[in-house]
N, C-alpha and C positions, 0 to 999 in steps of 0.2 A: 416495323419501318420508321424511318425518321419523320417526325411530324413538325418539330418545331427547332430552330437553330437559332439562337441568340448570340451575337458578337459584339464585344467591346473593346477598344483600344488595340486592334489588331492592324498592325502596320498603318494602311490609309484609312482603314474602316474606324471611325469613332464610335458608332452605334447602329447596328443593323439586326432586325428581327425577320425572320424568313419562316413562313407558315405553309407547309405542303399538305395538299389534299389527296385523295385515294387516286390510286392511278399512276399513270406516267407523268412526270413532272419533269421539266427541263429549265435550266438556268443559261441565258443565251448573252452574247455580246460581241461586239467587234474584236476586242483583245482579251487576253487571257488573265489579265492581272486580278480584276474582283472575282471571277469564277475560282481562280487559283487560290485566292486568299480564303474563301469559304470552303474550298476542299482542306485547305491547310488548317482552318478551324476545326473542321470535322476530323481531321488527323489527329489533332490533340485529344479530342475525346475519346480517341480509342488508342491512347498510350505513346504518340508519337513524342519524339523529343522536341521541348520547346526551349528558347532561350531568350534573354532580354532584348537581343535584336528585333524581335518580332513586335515589341511593345511600342504604341503609337508615340511618336514624338511629343514630350510635354506630359505624358501620362506616367502614372506609378505603377499601374497593373494592367493587364490582359486578363480578359475575363470571356470564356466560352460556356455556354449551357446548350444541351441538347434533350429533347423529350423524344423517348423512342416508344413507340407502341409495340406491345408483345402480342400480335393478334394470333399468332399460332400456337398451339399448346406445346409443340415440341420446341419452338423458341423460347417460350417462358421457362420451360423446365430447364434447358441448357443454361440460361442466365441464373436462374435459381440454383443450380448446382454450382456454378463459379462464385456467387455471393455466400453460397452456403446459408441460404435461409429462404423461407418462403414467403413471395410477395402477395401483398393483399390486392393490389391493383394490377390491371394488365399494360403497365407501363413503367419505365424507370426515366429518372432525370438525371442526367450525367452532367458533371460540371467541371471545369478546369479553371486554375487561376496560376498565373505568373507574376509575381511581384517583381519589380526592377531589381531590388537588393538581392534576389535570388530566392530559391526554396519553392518549388514547383507544389501545388497543392491540388488533389483531385477529390471528388465526391461523388457518392452515388446515393440519390434520395437524402441529400445533406449528410451523409455519414461519410467521415473521411476513409479513404482507401488509398492503396499504392498504386502507382503508375503501372506495375506489372499486372495488376489485377485488372486496370482498365485495357491493357493489351488482350488480355484472355477474354474479357467482355467483348471487345470489338470484334473477336472473330465471329460472334453470333450477331452484331449489331449491324455491322457495315461490311460491305465488300466491295473493294475497289478494282474497277476493270481497267485496264488499258488496252494497247492494240494487240498485244501478245499476252496478255495475261489475266488470270482470273485467281485471284489469291485465295479465295475461300476453297477451291476445288483441290488445293494442296495441302489443306488443313485437315488431319485426321478426325477431328471433331465434326467437321461439315460432312466429309465424306460418310461418317457413320449416320448423320441426319438425313441425307440422302438414301442411303441404303434402308432405314427405317421408314422413310416415306413411301418408297417404292414397294416395299413388303407390307405396308399397312401394319407395323409392329409396334404402334403407339400403345396398345395396352400392356403389351409385355415390358415395353420400355418403362411406363408408368409405374407398373409393378416394381420393377428393379429400381428405379428412382427412390419410390417410397421406402424401400428396404433398405437402401443405402443411405437416406436421409435418418432413417431409425438406427442404423449402425453408427453413424457420425454423431447423432445426439447422445447416444449411450456412452460413446467413448468420451464425449465431451463431459458427461455428468461423471464418469469413473475418474476423468482427470481431476474434476474439482473435488471428488470425494477424497481422492488420494491426497490431494493439497491439503484437504481439510483435516485428514487423518493426520498427516505429518505434523500440521502445524498444533493439533492437539498434543500430539506426543511430545513437542518440543516445548509446550507450555507445561505440560505435566513434568518433564525432567525438570525445568526450571523451577517449578513449585517444590519438587522435592529437595532440589539442592538448597534453595532458599530456607526451608524449613530445617533441614539438617544443620545448616549453618547457624539459624537464629536460636535453634534449640541448644546448641553447643555452647552458645553464649550465655545461656542461664541469665537471661536479663531480669531484672525486677523494678518496679515502678520507684521512681526517686532515688535511684542507686547512685546516677553519676553526680548528682550535687553533694551527695554524703561523701563519695570519693574524693572529689575535689576538695572538700573541708578537710578529710583525712590528710590529704598530701600537703597542705599548707600546715596543718599542724606538725607533722611528721618533718618536713622541712626546716621548721623552726623551732624544733623539740627543744633543743639546747637554749635558745635565747628565751623561749616561754617559761622554761623551767628556772632559769635564773631570776627572771622578773617575779614570777609568782613567789618563789622562795624569798627574793631579797625583800617584796611587798610585805610578806606575812612577818618578816623579822622586824621591819622598820616601824609596821604597825603595832606588833605586840611582844616578839619574842626578845628583841635586843634590849640592852641598857639605853635609857633615854628615848624608848619606843614612843609612838604616839600615844598609845594607852596611858603609859607611865607619866607624860606630860601633861595628859588631859586630868589625870589623879591630882598633880600639883596645883594645875589651874582650879580645878573644883574646890580644893581645900581653900585656896586664897579667896576666890569669890564667896563661898560661906562665910569664911572671917570676915569680908569686907560686907557682906550682906548685913551684919549687925550693924553696921554704921550706916548704911545706905540701903534701905529695903528694896529699892529699884534692882540692885543686884541679886536679888533672889531668882528673878527670871533667868539671868545669865546663869547662875548655878544650876538651876533645874534643867537647862538645855544642855549644858556641859556634862551632866550627869546621865542625861539620856543618850549622848553621843557614844559613849565608852561601850556599852554593850553591842551597839552596830559596828563600832571599829573592830572590836573582839571577833565579831561575827565574819566580818571581811577578811580578817586575818586568817581565820578558819578556814574560809573558802579558799583564799590563796593557798594555804599550806596543802589543802586537799589536791588543787590542781596541779600544785608542784610535783607531788607524788605521781601523779597521772602522766605528766608530760616526760617522756623519755624517749631519746634517740633509738630509732631501729631501723637501720637501713636495709634489712631484709624485708621488713613489712612495706617501707616507702617504695622499695623496688617493685613489689607485688602490686601496691595500689596505682603505681605509675603504669605498668604493663596493662592492668584492668582498665584503666581510663583510656589509654590509646586504643585498646580493643574496641571499646564501645565508641569512640569517637570515629575509628574506621568504619565500623558498621553504619554510622549515622552519615557520614560521608558517602557510603557506597549506595545507600538507599535513600538519601536525601529525606530524612525524616529523623525527628529527636526520637530518644530511647522510648518515652512513653508511647508516641504513635507506632514505633516499630514493634512494641508488644502487641499492639491491637492488630497490626499487619500480619503478625505471625498467627494470631488466632484466626485471620479470617483466610489464610491458607488452606487450613482443612476444608472448609465449606466451597471454596473454588475447586479444590481437587475433585471433591465428591460431585459437584455440578459437570464437570468435564468428563470425569469417568462414567457418569450416567449417560451421557451421549456415546452410546456404542455402535452408532451407524458404521458399517463396514463394507468391505467390497465384495465380500461373497454373493450376497443378493444380485448385485448388477453383473458381476461377472457371469453369473447363470445367465441372465436376460441378455447378456453381450453374445455369449456362445449360440443360444438359440436364433437370436437375429441374424448372427453372422452365417448360420447354417441356412436359414431362410434366404439369405442374400445369395449365398453361393449356388442354392438351387435355383434362383432366379436368373442369376448370371449364367448357370449353365444352359436354362430353356433359351435365354435370348441370344446367346451365341450359336446355339445348334440352329436355332430360327434364322438367324443372319446368314449362317454359313449356306443354308437353302437359298434363300432369298438371293445371295450373292452369285450363286450359279446361275439362277434364273435371269440376273441382271446383266451379267457377262453374255448370256446367250443372246437376250434381246438387244443388248447394245451392239455385238459383233454384226449383227443383221444391217443396222443403221450404218456402221463404218463403211461396210461394203457398199451400201446404197450411196456414201458420199465419195465413193471413188477409193477406198483406202482397204482394198483387200487383204493386204498383207499386216493390216494393224490388228494388235492383240492387246486384249484388256484381261487382266487377272484379278481375281478378289478372293 
């Protein structure tokens, strides 16, 4: 039953809280405006449409909250079936919010739910009667409640509900396992693809800097060869080379050192320069022999550089880190493969639970059919007493 109703910013209502006690409660008044607004607020809690026109002038949001006690076991079971969860308390708190900018929001025990679910929940929580209508009697779910209550089928219904909950939970667990299994397979496929791609690249630590240096050397091979060969000639091989000029300068310095001993130091230093220059010339000669244009090699180096750079860009890691990443792939694959939880175990549980549910459903259906005949017979007697001898009830 409804225990408490709180309404904020609904039409003329700014803030109203109504508490209901046990037994029959009545809202009375000379006009219908206030009572109608409270019924409208209650309607919002059971999924009726709401619009910004209902929001109080000058307010940004309409809020309605209701506390419903679930005193009857069959009522609580029905609510739990709609919510697909077991309730710890014997009540539910339903709330609805309508912001002026749009976007209705509904909650049950502070958990967001759809308005469609509120409508289903409302079938158990609220029954609106007019002069010629009783909404609940038209709902199959309420008709079932009446039948079970009349036949005292609560134990059978509870047994069925418990088995239905078990089947639902197993199906949810199976769906979760299936999703995890698919995710595992996707990750394994990605790991194997990446490992194959990185293995094919045959990466080596420090390879890329060496390739970049090789590319520069091969690109400028002719210029480098010309420079080193020319340097070797000018330093030692050609007429008038640096070594030859140093020799002449050395002789002159030695000659004049006889006149001025201070020039002896100059002569010594010139004499020491000659071997160094000859060594530099020899180095240039060796380098000149090594520098050789090789278009095929340059093309191969360029392709290798581009291959490695594509991998760096794709994985967003430098080559040295990519090598470590590749080595980690084996461990990741082993860890994922070790988790071999599959669906065979839970499928067996689900088949067993479904068989139990089917048995419980058969027993409940058979009992309801028997009780239904009794309900029809008893009701027909009362219909006659009500002056409706030709009325017929079927079940």
